[in-house]
C-alpha positions in Angstrom: 31.6 3.6 -14.3 32.4 -0.1 -14.2 29.3 -2.1 -13.2 31.4 -4.1 -10.6 32.4 -0.9 -8.9 28.8 0.3 -9.0 27.6 -2.9 -7.3 30.3 -2.7 -4.6 29.4 0.9 -3.8 25.7 0.0 -3.8 26.1 -2.9 -1.4 28.5 -0.8 0.7 25.8 1.8 0.9 23.4 -0.8 2.3 25.9 -1.9 4.9 26.4 1.7 5.9 22.6 2.2 6.2 22.4 -0.9 8.4 25.2 0.3 10.7 23.7 3.7 11.0 20.2 2.4 11.9 21.7 -0.1 14.4 23.8 2.7 16.1 20.7 4.8 16.3 18.6 2.0 17.9 21.5 1.1 20.3 22.0 4.7 21.4 18.3 5.6 21.8 17.3 2.4 23.5 20.2 2.8 26.0 19.3 6.4 26.6 15.5 6.1 26.9 14.8 2.5 27.6 11.9 2.4 25.0 12.8 -0.8 23.1 9.8 -1.1 20.8 9.5 2.5 19.8 13.1 3.0 18.8 13.2 -0.5 17.1 10.3 0.6 15.0 11.9 4.0 14.2 15.2 2.3 13.3 13.4 -0.2 11.0 11.4 2.6 9.3 14.6 4.6 8.9 16.2 1.5 7.3 13.3 1.2 4.8 13.4 4.9 3.9 17.2 5.0 3.4 17.0 1.8 1.5 14.3 3.2 -0.8 16.6 6.3 -1.4 19.4 3.9 -2.3 17.2 2.1 -4.8 16.0 5.4 -6.2 19.6 6.4 -6.7 20.3 3.1 -8.4 17.3 3.6 -10.7 18.6 7.1 -11.7 22.1 5.8 -12.3 21.2 2.7 -14.3 18.0 3.5 -16.1 19.6 4.5 -19.4 22.1 1.6 -19.4 21.7 -2.2 -19.9 18.3 -3.5 -18.7 19.9 -6.4 -16.7 22.0 -4.0 -14.7 18.9 -2.0 -13.9 16.7 -5.0 -12.9 19.5 -6.8 -11.0 20.1 -3.6 -9.0 16.4 -3.3 -8.1 16.2 -6.9 -7.0 19.5 -6.6 -5.1 18.3 -3.4 -3.4 15.0 -5.0 -2.4 16.6 -8.1 -1.1 19.2 -6.1 0.9 16.6 -3.9 2.4 14.5 -6.8 3.6 17.6 -8.7 4.8 18.9 -5.7 6.8 15.5 -5.2 8.5 15.4 -8.8 9.5 19.0 -8.8 10.8 18.3 -5.5 12.7 15.2 -6.9 14.3 17.0 -10.1 15.3 20.0 -8.3 16.7 17.9 -5.9 18.7 15.7 -8.7 20.1 18.8 -10.8 21.1 20.5 -7.8 22.8 17.4 -6.3 24.4 18.5 -7.3 27.9 21.9 -5.6 27.4 20.2 -2.5 26.2 17.8 -2.2 29.1 20.3 -2.7 31.9 20.8 0.4 33.9 24.3 1.8 34.1 
């Protein structure tokens, strides 16, 4: 597979992981009202799914060029940390909207 396509699919996977964990947090906080518990679960889920994506990248790229392997590991680590930070900031900013009763 072309490395450019691999990177696009890899980053797209991280975007999908972020969207899934945000949707989980949004739905569960609206349903139960427990902000901290579900924010923590969403962040943990983000880390676990990010680690699975990095593991998949490791399996895919281990036998190929070393720069492809190392760049993917650094990119995966960076995207995991970035998505946790963005998730935390978004949940903190929208906490009043989540906790309003309907």
